[in-house]
C-alpha positions as a printed NumPy array, in Angstrom:
array([[ 14.263,  -0.332,  -3.766],
       [ 11.942,   1.488,  -1.386],
       [  9.944,  -0.614,   0.985],
       [  6.421,   0.997,   0.668],
       [  5.295,  -0.961,   3.724],
       [  7.012,   1.617,   5.947],
       [  4.007,   3.904,   5.203],
       [  1.489,   1.701,   6.964],
       [  4.   ,   0.552,   9.535],
       [  4.71 ,   4.142,  10.534],
       [  0.978,   4.721,  10.889],
       [  0.689,   1.656,  13.107],
       [  3.609,   2.722,  15.283],
       [  2.184,   6.258,  15.76 ],
       [ -1.322,   4.847,  16.48 ],
       [  0.13 ,   2.526,  19.149],
       [  2.085,   5.478,  20.668],
       [ -1.148,   7.513,  20.814],
       [ -2.876,   4.693,  22.586],
       [ -0.033,   4.312,  25.132],
       [  0.113,   8.044,  25.744],
       [ -3.653,   8.099,  26.327],
       [ -3.405,   5.211,  28.73 ],
       [ -0.61 ,   7.151,  30.63 ],
       [ -2.634,  10.408,  30.785],
       [ -2.73 ,  10.272,  34.586],
       [  1.074,   9.758,  34.836],
       [  3.843,  12.307,  34.675],
       [  4.471,  14.396,  31.543],
       [  8.062,  13.197,  31.433],
       [  6.926,   9.624,  31.072],
       [  4.602,  10.456,  28.16 ],
       [  7.411,  12.515,  26.593],
       [  9.618,   9.447,  26.686],
       [  6.877,   7.485,  24.849],
       [  6.592,  10.009,  22.081],
       [ 10.403,  10.337,  21.832],
       [ 10.659,   6.565,  21.576],
       [  8.031,   6.482,  18.813],
       [ 10.057,   8.986,  16.747],
       [ 13.168,   7.035,  17.337],
       [ 11.451,   3.887,  16.044],
       [ 10.255,   5.781,  12.985],
       [ 13.878,   6.739,  12.106],
       [ 14.92 ,   3.134,  12.533],
       [ 11.837,   1.69 ,  10.736],
       [ 13.435,   1.315,   7.26 ],
       [ 16.442,  -0.413,   8.696],
       [ 14.367,  -2.642,  11.046],
       [ 11.984,  -3.528,   8.187],
       [ 14.913,  -4.923,   6.18 ],
       [ 17.122,  -6.16 ,   8.961],
       [ 14.732,  -8.013,  11.254],
       [ 13.612, -11.619,  10.454],
       [ 10.263, -11.477,   8.682],
       [  7.085, -12.051,  10.534],
       [  4.731, -13.339,   7.848],
       [  1.022, -12.546,   7.911],
       [ -0.806, -14.987,   5.562],
       [ -3.234, -13.436,   3.05 ],
       [ -5.385, -16.496,   2.653],
       [ -6.825, -18.648,   5.34 ],
       [ -8.752, -21.913,   4.384],
       [-12.264, -21.265,   5.354],
       [-22.449, -19.846,   1.558],
       [-25.086, -18.305,   2.608],
       [-24.481, -14.701,   1.685],
       [-24.671, -13.426,  -1.871],
       [-23.406, -10.295,  -3.513],
       [-24.203,  -9.546,  -7.081],
       [-21.721,  -7.115,  -8.812],
       [-22.036,  -5.832, -12.375],
       [-18.678,  -5.386, -14.094],
       [-18.947,  -3.007, -16.991],
       [-16.015,  -2.97 , -19.37 ],
       [-13.974,   0.21 , -18.818],
       [-12.357,   2.589, -21.34 ],
       [-14.967,   1.815, -23.98 ],
       [-15.793,   3.733, -27.065],
       [-19.446,   3.367, -28.191],
       [-20.129,   2.154, -31.663],
       [-23.224,   3.579, -33.258],
       [-25.43 ,   1.68 , -35.614],
       [-28.442,  -0.524, -35.724],
       [-29.208,  -3.203, -33.222],
       [-27.969,  -3.523, -29.661],
       [-25.443,  -1.047, -28.254],
       [-21.963,  -2.453, -28.293],
       [-18.571,  -1.18 , -27.303],
       [-14.923,  -1.739, -28.192],
       [-11.768,  -0.791, -26.42 ],
       [ -8.749,   1.009, -27.823],
       [ -5.912,  -1.382, -28.614],
       [ -3.658,  -0.103, -25.92 ],
       [ -4.43 ,   2.047, -22.818],
       [ -1.914,   3.576, -20.592],
       [ -2.252,   4.844, -17.009],
       [  0.044,   7.206, -15.077],
       [  2.559,   5.654, -12.65 ],
       [  0.721,   6.614,  -9.529],
       [  3.235,   4.971,  -7.163],
       [  6.044,   6.893,  -8.865],
       [  4.143,  10.195,  -8.528],
       [  3.484,   9.618,  -4.839],
       [  7.12 ,   8.72 ,  -4.274],
       [  8.252,  11.957,  -5.84 ],
       [  5.781,  13.953,  -3.812],
       [  6.95 ,  12.129,  -0.607],
       [ 10.604,  12.717,  -1.434],
       [ 10.01 ,  16.422,  -2.292],
       [  8.174,  17.032,   1.021],
       [ 10.955,  15.285,   2.911],
       [ 13.638,  17.337,   1.124],
       [ 11.856,  20.58 ,   2.019],
       [ 11.624,  19.499,   5.71 ],
       [ 15.371,  18.669,   5.647],
       [ 16.144,  22.119,   4.063],
       [ 14.144,  23.823,   6.74 ],
       [ 16.045,  21.968,   9.407],
       [ 19.41 ,  22.86 ,   7.811],
       [ 18.375,  26.543,   7.579],
       [ 17.5  ,  26.469,  11.293],
       [ 20.959,  25.104,  12.224],
       [ 22.65 ,  27.777,  10.054],
       [ 20.514,  30.328,  11.833],
       [ 21.799,  29.106,  15.122],
       [ 25.412,  29.451,  13.883],
       [ 24.725,  32.999,  12.729],
       [ 23.109,  33.796,  16.192],
       [ 26.09 ,  32.401,  18.076],
       [ 28.593,  34.466,  16.028],
       [ 26.865,  37.706,  16.909],
       [ 26.239,  36.901,  20.577],
       [ 28.338,  37.636,  23.64 ],
       [ 28.752,  35.822,  26.986],
       [ 25.998,  36.79 ,  29.476],
       [ 25.17 ,  35.856,  33.125],
       [ 27.364,  32.8  ,  33.038],
       [ 28.12 ,  32.773,  36.772],
       [ 24.48 ,  32.803,  37.771],
       [ 23.632,  30.109,  35.183],
       [ 26.443,  27.771,  36.266],
       [ 25.317,  27.931,  39.815],
       [ 21.807,  26.842,  38.937],
       [ 23.242,  24.198,  36.575],
       [ 25.197,  22.697,  39.468],
       [ 22.055,  22.48 ,  41.532],
       [ 20.386,  20.48 ,  38.744],
       [ 23.279,  18.048,  38.513],
       [ 24.608,  19.302,  35.12 ],
       [ 28.214,  18.532,  34.673],
       [ 30.639,  20.94 ,  32.985],
       [ 30.309,  24.65 ,  32.134],
       [ 27.215,  26.17 ,  30.657],
       [ 27.463,  28.735,  27.892],
       [ 24.999,  31.622,  28.257],
       [ 24.798,  34.073,  25.308],
       [ 22.953,  37.414,  24.908],
       [ 20.521,  37.793,  22.135],
       [ 18.534,  40.974,  21.126],
       [ 16.099,  42.261,  23.678],
       [ 12.602,  40.923,  23.243],
       [ 13.694,  37.562,  21.787],
       [ 12.436,  34.316,  23.384],
       [ 14.682,  32.594,  25.89 ],
       [ 15.769,  29.26 ,  24.478],
       [ 18.55 ,  26.603,  24.508],
       [ 20.495,  24.628,  22.011],
       [ 22.74 ,  21.824,  23.382],
       [ 24.547,  23.205,  26.393],
       [ 24.097,  26.775,  25.22 ],
       [ 21.368,  29.052,  26.732],
       [ 20.206,  32.112,  24.88 ],
       [ 18.788,  35.008,  27.003],
       [ 17.579,  38.399,  25.76 ],
       [ 19.801,  41.347,  26.76 ],
       [ 17.074,  42.945,  28.846],
       [ 17.085,  39.807,  31.132],
       [ 19.342,  41.863,  33.484],
       [ 16.355,  44.088,  34.054],
       [ 14.098,  41.235,  35.198],
       [ 13.643,  40.443,  38.726],
       [ 15.926,  37.839,  40.292],
       [ 13.017,  35.386,  40.691],
       [ 11.935,  35.594,  37.042],
       [ 15.529,  35.2  ,  35.836],
       [ 15.98 ,  32.222,  38.074],
       [ 12.719,  30.692,  36.764],
       [ 13.883,  31.176,  33.171],
       [ 17.345,  29.722,  33.822],
       [ 15.832,  26.83 ,  35.696],
       [ 13.609,  26.041,  32.739],
       [ 16.183,  26.259,  30.089],
       [ 18.844,  24.321,  32.079],
       [ 16.295,  21.643,  32.639],
       [ 16.156,  21.262,  28.876],
       [ 19.921,  20.978,  28.842],
       [ 19.894,  18.287,  31.58 ],
       [ 17.256,  16.323,  29.688],
       [ 19.05 ,  16.474,  26.313],
       [ 16.01 ,  17.999,  24.673],
       [ 17.855,  19.508,  21.773],
       [ 19.03 ,  16.091,  20.504],
       [ 15.521,  14.677,  20.961],
       [ 14.035,  17.633,  19.098],
       [ 16.351,  17.286,  16.106],
       [ 15.916,  13.516,  15.775],
       [ 12.113,  13.856,  16.157],
       [ 12.1  ,  16.673,  13.57 ],
       [ 14.034,  14.474,  11.148],
       [ 11.493,  11.652,  11.657],
       [  8.592,  14.035,  11.309],
       [ 10.085,  15.318,   8.052],
       [ 10.378,  11.768,   6.711],
       [  6.694,  11.096,   7.451],
       [  5.345,  14.58 ,   6.935],
       [  2.367,  13.275,   4.894],
       [  0.996,  11.288,   7.833],
       [ -1.487,  13.276,   9.992],
       [ -0.493,  11.139,  12.968],
       [  3.079,  12.378,  12.62 ],
       [  1.809,  16.011,  13.045],
       [ -0.25 ,  14.974,  16.09 ],
       [  2.738,  13.194,  17.576],
       [  5.044,  16.167,  16.984],
       [  2.808,  18.528,  18.763],
       [  2.259,  16.125,  21.618],
       [  6.104,  15.653,  21.985],
       [  6.559,  19.398,  22.169],
       [  3.689,  19.862,  24.721],
       [  4.725,  17.073,  26.944],
       [  8.361,  18.286,  26.85 ],
       [  7.383,  21.665,  28.153],
       [  5.172,  20.276,  30.849],
       [  7.834,  17.86 ,  32.024],
       [ 10.352,  20.775,  32.19 ],
       [  7.753,  22.827,  34.107],
       [  7.59 ,  19.955,  36.592],
       [ 11.45 ,  20.081,  37.053],
       [ 11.192,  23.793,  37.821],
       [  8.385,  23.295,  40.308],
       [ 10.267,  20.419,  42.064],
       [ 13.195,  22.722,  42.493],
       [ 11.099,  24.819,  44.927],
       [  9.641,  27.429,  42.593],
       [  6.178,  28.649,  43.688],
       [  3.539,  27.492,  41.063],
       [  1.585,  30.775,  40.975],
       [  4.737,  32.782,  40.527],
       [  6.119,  30.571,  37.893],
       [  2.819,  30.639,  35.954],
       [  2.794,  34.453,  36.087],
       [  6.347,  34.587,  34.734],
       [  5.452,  32.334,  31.81 ],
       [  2.382,  34.441,  30.959],
       [  4.452,  37.647,  31.021],
       [  7.096,  36.199,  28.771],
       [  4.58 ,  34.836,  26.325],
       [  2.907,  38.2  ,  25.977],
       [  6.012,  40.298,  25.62 ],
       [  8.565,  38.227,  23.791],
       [  8.875,  37.295,  20.151],
       [  8.995,  33.655,  18.892],
       [ 12.24 ,  32.007,  17.956],
       [ 11.79 ,  32.64 ,  14.155],
       [ 13.921,  30.724,  11.702],
       [ 15.686,  28.759,  14.397],
       [ 12.389,  27.412,  15.821],
       [ 12.804,  23.91 ,  14.415],
       [ 15.915,  23.121,  16.461],
       [ 15.768,  25.66 ,  19.355],
       [ 14.001,  24.687,  22.536],
       [ 12.026,  27.828,  23.419],
       [ 10.569,  28.509,  26.846],
       [  7.062,  29.808,  26.208],
       [  4.623,  29.732,  23.313],
       [  1.203,  31.403,  23.335],
       [ -0.491,  28.308,  21.738],
       [ -1.781,  26.033,  24.419],
       [ -0.397,  28.303,  27.097],
       [ -3.639,  28.193,  29.01 ],
       [ -3.518,  24.406,  29.253],
       [  0.035,  24.533,  30.382],
       [ -0.785,  27.069,  33.146],
       [ -3.627,  24.871,  34.431],
       [ -1.174,  21.963,  34.613],
       [  1.294,  24.107,  36.593],
       [ -1.386,  25.205,  39.064],
       [ -2.777,  21.651,  39.495],
       [ -1.356,  20.494,  42.793],
       [ -2.617,  16.908,  42.317],
       [ -0.668,  16.359,  39.083],
       [  2.034,  13.658,  39.046],
       [  5.31 ,  15.48 ,  38.613],
       [  7.739,  12.682,  39.104],
       [ 10.744,  12.736,  36.85 ],
       [ 11.93 ,   9.324,  35.668],
       [ 15.622,   8.695,  36.109],
       [ 18.169,   7.753,  33.535],
       [ 17.624,   3.995,  33.947],
       [ 13.816,   4.497,  33.549],
       [ 14.523,   6.321,  30.299],
       [ 16.661,   3.465,  29.014],
       [ 13.961,   1.06 ,  30.089],
       [ 11.276,   2.927,  28.151],
       [ 13.411,   2.985,  24.985],
       [ 14.148,  -0.727,  25.294],
       [ 10.468,  -1.44 ,  25.849],
       [  9.649,   0.646,  22.765],
       [ 12.002,  -1.398,  20.605],
       [ 10.65 ,  -4.609,  21.919],
       [  7.052,  -3.407,  21.369],
       [  7.555,  -1.898,  17.921],
       [ 10.148,  -4.287,  16.447],
       [  7.385,  -6.856,  15.543],
       [  5.55 ,  -4.128,  13.629],
       [  8.738,  -3.407,  11.578],
       [  9.171,  -7.17 ,  10.944],
       [  5.655,  -7.72 ,   9.579],
       [  5.53 ,  -8.809,   5.991],
       [  2.393,  -9.506,   4.018],
       [  2.54 , -13.086,   2.856],
       [  2.637, -12.26 ,  -0.799],
       [  1.775, -14.893,  -3.395],
       [  5.417, -14.72 ,  -4.302],
       [  8.269, -14.197,  -1.824],
       [  9.815, -11.998,  -4.448],
       [ 13.263, -10.687,  -3.338],
       [ 14.641, -13.621,  -1.416],
       [ 13.11 , -16.336,  -3.56 ],
       [ 13.979, -14.671,  -6.742],
       [ 17.65 , -14.284,  -5.738],
       [ 17.708, -17.949,  -4.678],
       [ 16.217, -19.079,  -8.02 ],
       [ 18.559, -16.892, -10.067],
       [ 21.582, -18.162,  -8.084],
       [ 20.4  , -21.763,  -8.68 ],
       [ 19.714, -20.892, -12.404],
       [ 16.231, -22.249, -11.827],
       [ 14.255, -20.666, -14.693],
       [ 11.26 , -22.99 , -14.187],
       [ 10.807, -21.849, -10.595],
       [ 10.858, -18.258, -11.663],
       [  8.371, -18.861, -14.303],
       [  6.122, -20.747, -11.948],
       [  6.204, -17.867,  -9.388],
       [  5.499, -15.413, -12.251],
       [  2.354, -17.338, -13.186],
       [  1.201, -17.378,  -9.517],
       [  1.716, -13.634,  -9.223],
       [ -0.209, -12.969, -12.402],
       [ -3.039, -15.204, -11.076],
       [ -3.249, -12.838,  -8.12 ],
       [ -3.332,  -9.768, -10.371],
       [  0.307,  -8.809,  -9.499],
       [  1.365,  -8.305, -13.1  ],
       [  4.325,  -6.067, -12.219],
       [  5.672,  -8.708,  -9.959],
       [  5.034, -11.418, -12.548],
       [  6.915,  -9.47 , -15.24 ],
       [  9.74 ,  -8.855, -12.935],
       [  9.981, -12.619, -12.245],
       [  9.694, -13.417, -15.928],
       [ 12.422, -10.95 , -16.77 ],
       [ 14.668, -12.755, -14.331],
       [ 13.698, -16.102, -15.846],
       [ 14.525, -14.793, -19.367],
       [ 17.951, -13.688, -18.101],
       [ 18.591, -17.217, -16.712],
       [ 17.416, -18.841, -19.939],
       [ 19.529, -16.573, -22.024],
       [ 22.635, -17.502, -19.964],
       [ 21.866, -21.217, -20.02 ],
       [ 20.665, -21.778, -23.631],
       [ 21.26 , -18.542, -25.49 ],
       [ 18.772, -15.966, -26.602],
       [ 18.21 , -17.683, -29.987],
       [ 17.167, -21.078, -28.478],
       [ 13.676, -22.548, -28.494],
       [ 13.727, -22.675, -24.708],
       [ 14.292, -18.983, -24.627],
       [ 11.451, -18.588, -27.097],
       [  9.099, -20.546, -24.731],
       [  9.949, -18.292, -21.843],
       [  9.557, -15.219, -23.996],
       [  6.114, -16.457, -24.991],
       [  5.176, -16.522, -21.264],
       [  6.464, -12.96 , -20.877],
       [  4.351, -11.907, -23.864],
       [  1.295, -13.434, -22.326],
       [  1.872, -11.381, -19.122],
       [  2.345,  -8.25 , -21.192],
       [ -0.844,  -8.872, -23.215],
       [ -2.924,  -9.56 , -20.059],
       [ -1.742,  -6.344, -18.484],
       [ -2.129,  -4.224, -21.685],
       [  1.585,  -3.493, -22.258],
       [  2.287,  -2.341, -25.838],
       [  5.481,  -4.369, -26.038],
       [  3.452,  -7.629, -26.093],
       [  3.439,  -7.506, -29.97 ],
       [  7.205,  -7.432, -30.147],
       [  7.519, -10.222, -27.618],
       [  5.057, -12.425, -29.424],
       [  6.779, -11.697, -32.82 ],
       [ 10.266, -12.669, -31.454],
       [  8.772, -15.804, -29.733],
       [  7.141, -16.814, -33.006],
       [ 10.343, -16.494, -34.925],
       [ 12.358, -18.458, -32.237],
       [  9.794, -21.286, -31.989],
       [  9.367, -21.579, -35.799],
       [  7.2  , -24.664, -36.56 ],
       [  7.001, -25.85 , -32.992],
       [  3.425, -26.278, -31.746],
       [  3.902, -23.661, -29.091],
       [  4.389, -21.117, -31.876],
       [  0.607, -21.356, -32.595],
       [ -0.112, -19.653, -29.284],
       [  2.059, -16.651, -30.281],
       [  0.376, -16.597, -33.741],
       [ -3.113, -16.639, -32.204],
       [ -2.282, -13.821, -29.841],
       [ -0.809, -11.676, -32.656],
       [ -4.042, -12.309, -34.538],
       [ -5.999, -10.882, -31.631],
       [ -3.718,  -7.841, -31.505],
       [ -4.344,  -7.248, -35.139],
       [ -8.052,  -7.473, -34.585],
       [ -7.967,  -4.795, -31.855],
       [ -6.618,  -2.351, -34.372],
       [ -9.056,  -3.56 , -37.092],
       [ -6.39 ,  -5.035, -39.287],
       [ -8.719,  -7.855, -40.188],
       [ -6.845,  -9.203, -43.24 ],
       [ -3.621,  -9.686, -41.28 ],
       [ -5.6  , -11.204, -38.382],
       [ -7.173, -13.734, -40.685],
       [ -3.815, -14.712, -42.181],
       [ -2.455, -15.212, -38.629],
       [ -5.442, -17.418, -37.644],
       [ -4.925, -19.602, -40.74 ],
       [ -1.232, -19.845, -40.012],
       [ -1.967, -20.982, -36.426],
       [ -3.926, -23.953, -37.793],
       [ -1.02 , -24.855, -40.047],
       [  1.564, -24.633, -37.189],
       [ -0.537, -26.627, -34.773],
       [ -3.664, -28.518, -35.896],
       [ -4.748, -28.801, -32.25 ],
       [ -5.357, -25.041, -32.224],
       [ -7.883, -25.224, -35.03 ],
       [-10.98 , -25.119, -32.756],
       [ -9.829, -21.841, -31.083],
       [ -8.68 , -20.428, -34.471],
       [-12.103, -21.155, -36.025],
       [-13.784, -19.587, -33.025],
       [-11.768, -16.403, -33.5  ],
       [-12.537, -16.425, -37.188],
       [-16.141, -16.393, -36.149],
       [-15.498, -13.386, -33.931],
       [-13.639, -11.755, -36.838],
       [-16.525, -12.25 , -39.151],
       [-18.884, -10.667, -36.626],
       [-16.686,  -7.644, -36.455],
       [-16.88 ,  -7.457, -40.263],
       [-20.66 ,  -7.562, -40.116],
       [-20.809, -11.028, -41.763],
       [-22.917, -12.803, -39.218],
       [-23.854, -15.726, -41.57 ],
       [-20.143, -16.558, -42.042],
       [-19.588, -16.183, -38.25 ],
       [-22.316, -18.731, -37.677],
       [-20.533, -21.192, -40.03 ],
       [-17.193, -20.77 , -38.218],
       [-18.789, -21.293, -34.798],
       [-20.498, -24.545, -36.038],
       [-17.215, -25.711, -37.506],
       [-15.209, -24.962, -34.384],
       [-17.327, -26.85 , -31.842],
       [-16.699, -30.455, -33.137],
       [-12.927, -29.671, -33.172],
       [-12.83 , -28.655, -29.473],
       [-12.146, -31.164, -26.712],
       [-15.609, -32.296, -25.376],
       [-16.612, -30.689, -22.071],
       [-13.627, -28.373, -22.235],
       [-13.557, -24.678, -21.553],
       [-13.037, -24.038, -25.26 ],
       [-16.157, -25.937, -26.071],
       [-18.22 , -23.99 , -23.566],
       [-16.871, -20.676, -24.768],
       [-17.657, -21.557, -28.446],
       [-21.199, -22.469, -27.449],
       [-21.599, -19.156, -25.458],
       [-20.261, -17.047, -28.256],
       [-22.456, -18.864, -30.808],
       [-25.509, -18.382, -28.523],
       [-24.615, -14.702, -28.231],
       [-24.669, -14.343, -32.025],
       [-27.974, -16.187, -32.403],
       [-29.633, -13.976, -29.765],
       [-28.555, -10.947, -31.771],
       [-30.277, -12.568, -34.795],
       [-33.393, -13.18 , -32.675],
       [-32.977, -16.972, -32.842],
       [-33.726, -17.218, -29.165],
       [-34.777, -20.903, -28.994],
       [-31.555, -22.148, -30.612],
       [-29.538, -19.658, -28.563],
       [-31.111, -21.022, -25.354],
       [-30.268, -24.622, -26.319],
       [-26.653, -23.767, -26.886],
       [-26.506, -21.764, -23.596],
       [-27.909, -24.794, -21.825],
       [-25.193, -26.99 , -23.323],
       [-22.544, -24.624, -22.194],
       [-24.027, -24.42 , -18.694],
       [-23.902, -28.232, -18.393],
       [-20.142, -28.094, -19.285],
       [-19.504, -25.318, -16.8  ],
       [-21.276, -27.234, -14.017],
       [-19.192, -30.219, -14.805],
       [-16.031, -28.068, -14.377],
       [-17.14 , -26.928, -11.013],
       [-14.506, -27.777,  -8.379],
       [-16.659, -27.35 ,  -5.27 ],
       [-20.136, -25.827,  -4.859],
       [-20.791, -23.702,  -1.686],
       [-23.454, -26.161,  -0.499],
       [-20.853, -28.931,  -0.321],
       [-18.312, -26.774,   1.475],
       [-17.661, -27.569,   5.174],
       [-17.308, -24.811,   7.823],
       [-13.618, -25.023,   8.671],
       [-10.855, -22.984,  10.226],
       [-13.318, -21.003,  12.345],
       [-15.44 , -19.686,   9.344],
       [-19.183, -19.228,   9.973],
       [-22.389, -19.353,   7.952],
       [-24.905, -16.504,   8.177],
       [-27.548, -17.019,  10.813],
       [-27.759, -18.232,  14.404],
       [-26.366, -14.947,  15.715],
       [-23.88 , -14.408,  12.873],
       [-24.438, -11.158,  10.903],
       [-23.683, -10.823,   7.242],
       [-20.654,  -8.767,   6.125],
       [-21.241,  -5.553,   4.229],
       [-19.361,  -3.966,   1.333],
       [-17.074,  -1.011,   2.193],
       [-14.965,  -0.604,  -0.922],
       [-14.792,  -2.563,  -4.192],
       [-12.534,  -2.47 ,  -7.164],
       [-14.328,  -2.766, -10.462],
       [-13.379,  -6.004, -12.255],
       [-11.676,  -5.391, -15.611],
       [-12.484,  -7.023, -18.854],
       [ -9.769,  -9.272, -20.3  ],
       [ -8.417,  -8.295, -23.639],
       [ -9.906, -11.418, -25.279],
       [-13.346, -10.984, -23.727],
       [-13.594,  -7.312, -24.704],
       [-12.543,  -8.138, -28.254],
       [-15.232, -10.844, -28.522],
       [-17.855,  -8.702, -26.818],
       [-18.286, -11.635, -24.534],
       [-20.581, -11.464, -21.478],
       [-21.567, -13.626, -18.585],
       [-21.572, -14.2  , -14.871],
       [-18.854, -15.57 , -12.534],
       [-19.736, -16.967,  -9.18 ],
       [-17.092, -17.151,  -6.468],
       [-17.159, -18.707,  -2.998],
       [-15.154, -16.691,  -0.544],
       [-14.453, -16.136,   3.149],
       [-14.727, -12.611,   4.411],
       [-12.113, -12.617,   7.165],
       [-12.349, -10.833,  10.508],
       [ -9.974,  -8.178,   8.918],
       [-12.477,  -7.496,   6.205],
       [-10.425,  -9.102,   3.462],
       [-11.647, -11.649,   0.897],
       [ -9.886, -14.936,   1.529],
       [ -9.829, -18.468,   0.143],
       [-11.457, -17.636,  -3.169],
       [-12.897, -20.564,  -5.019],
       [-14.486, -20.487,  -8.531],
       [-17.965, -21.94 ,  -8.315],
       [-19.225, -21.053, -11.83 ],
       [-16.779, -19.618, -14.337],
       [-16.919, -18.292, -17.839],
       [-14.192, -18.29 , -20.511],
       [-11.686, -15.828, -22.076],
       [-10.07 , -14.935, -18.74 ],
       [-13.044, -13.389, -17.029],
       [-12.998, -15.864, -14.166],
       [ -9.439, -14.855, -13.343],
       [-10.325, -11.188, -13.692],
       [-13.221, -11.547, -11.261],
       [-10.894, -13.213,  -8.674],
       [ -8.297, -10.517,  -9.091],
       [-10.797,  -7.779,  -8.377],
       [-12.469,  -9.503,  -5.408],
       [ -9.067, -10.055,  -3.701],
       [ -8.865,  -6.252,  -3.481],
       [-12.295,  -5.629,  -2.039],
       [-12.763,  -4.331,   1.485],
       [-15.692,  -5.501,   3.677],
       [-17.097,  -4.728,   7.105],
       [-16.773,  -8.184,   8.607],
       [-19.602, -10.318,   9.848],
       [-20.177, -10.192,  13.674],
       [-20.903, -12.88 ,  16.252],
       [-21.428, -11.916,  19.87 ],
       [-20.096,  -8.456,  19.213],
       [-16.795,  -9.69 ,  17.681],
       [-15.691,  -9.789,  13.975],
       [-15.541, -13.321,  12.703],
       [-14.736, -14.902,   9.335],
       [-17.9  , -15.579,   7.353],
       [-18.572, -17.744,   4.246],
       [-20.068, -15.807,   1.336],
       [-20.87 , -16.185,  -2.33 ],
       [-20.329, -13.451,  -4.825],
       [-21.625, -13.099,  -8.347],
       [-19.726, -10.839, -10.789],
       [-21.722,  -9.999, -13.917],
       [-19.597,  -9.048, -16.868],
       [-21.477,  -7.078, -19.456],
       [-20.779,  -4.54 , -22.238],
       [-22.745,  -1.343, -22.745]])
């Protein structure tokens, strides 16, 4: 399984490297080159470090109203229904969306494969070049290599005249017409290329190119690659100048080579070429700047920089978002312990956060444990399958029907079977199979008399869809006394009945029912914003604390049930907008039924804010958000 967090972690690593390189802009080019090389090394190790290091958990929610946002949530994917009266809308029974994550993964992999292919072709080009080359000026090159402290013989090969001098490993490639250069220019070129050999720049180039290929989609990777190449050439120029070469003479040799010699061509990704026309002017200015720091860090300094990079970047690799479910490790532990209840509980928590894919993965594991423990024909397995079906229904998965059918068969006359029957009735209603839906609703009452209030409510919705408003009115009136007083079902029945009466212009009676529902909702309120204490560093607006502002919002989705019932209303949430601009500590202040309160919370958790400020610093701020669900 790919850890998608490496995407943002790589961005953070490169951003930190950019900051360090900028801070070291007055120091030697060799030191900055080490920083960039270390960053690319960490990028290569990032997937391993992300898995292998102990997790550093970053909590998503911090316990923290004077700021109010009102958001209108309009039901998506609606098809208008024409006719008299108010404009309404219904949704298709099933909607599907493309697997965006999968598409992005394939694009990522394809780009990386192309980069790897380009690197392989460059290496093959080097092999071809070596086969056709002959030894050239080895005595002169070995003398200069000894002066630079390079151990062992150096291989110098002749390449066609007019090609760019370059090096690969301990091999230096010089154009055949190098014998016609003056001794000083030839010495400058050999010093430059042998400095690359001493520094091991070929290995660094290949490793950095591999890392760049893995993160090709990231603009910072392109910036880092160019910075690595630029700093490498400047640091080698410093080695040449420290060997005693006159700066103006060396600069003139570089300019002459850049004007008259061809680039490295196919082998460019792995060959370390001496001069490129791009940014040559900046490089010449650096050569001629007598005040520039040209110190070359020693081997121990290089090891120290690499060690410091690992110490600095390792915590980034270890960062994990504190998900509502510690999926991999916790799931393995629960499966090993055959703890289906724990898996189901985690699945419900994940679904409550809008993480339906995570929830379904956990429920699938729970079903496997149930099947092993009690068999796939047991009632226990049926109860677990019913929970899986609920997750599928909430996320719009077509297989929910099959899961509900099988759960209903396994549970038989058990009261829990009524839940599956009710859900199947709603599925039939979405495809306008009203006769089957009515049979299912009547069956639910037979299976579990306690479900009668909800079944009568949905029979009222069914009659509305059939255009039989008088019968719908009868069913709503019959359902209310059957519901638990002051329950969510009671409030929802009142709200649906009021909605019907408003459509019939019975506004006074509708207002009375709405008021009764409002009283029930207020009684269900866990904690109002006015009773909330400022805790954990959270602030109220005012006294120097500025209000947050919206940067990006995800439109709340209608639940399947609410869209089916054409149900509308307002959800009020109390939240903390953290210093990171994330919505935290969501609390339901005023809810509505049929799953819209949960849908509002799911959406707001994904919103991005510009945080509130106090004394010029971002601070967590208490806020209240209204989400208005309405159908057009």
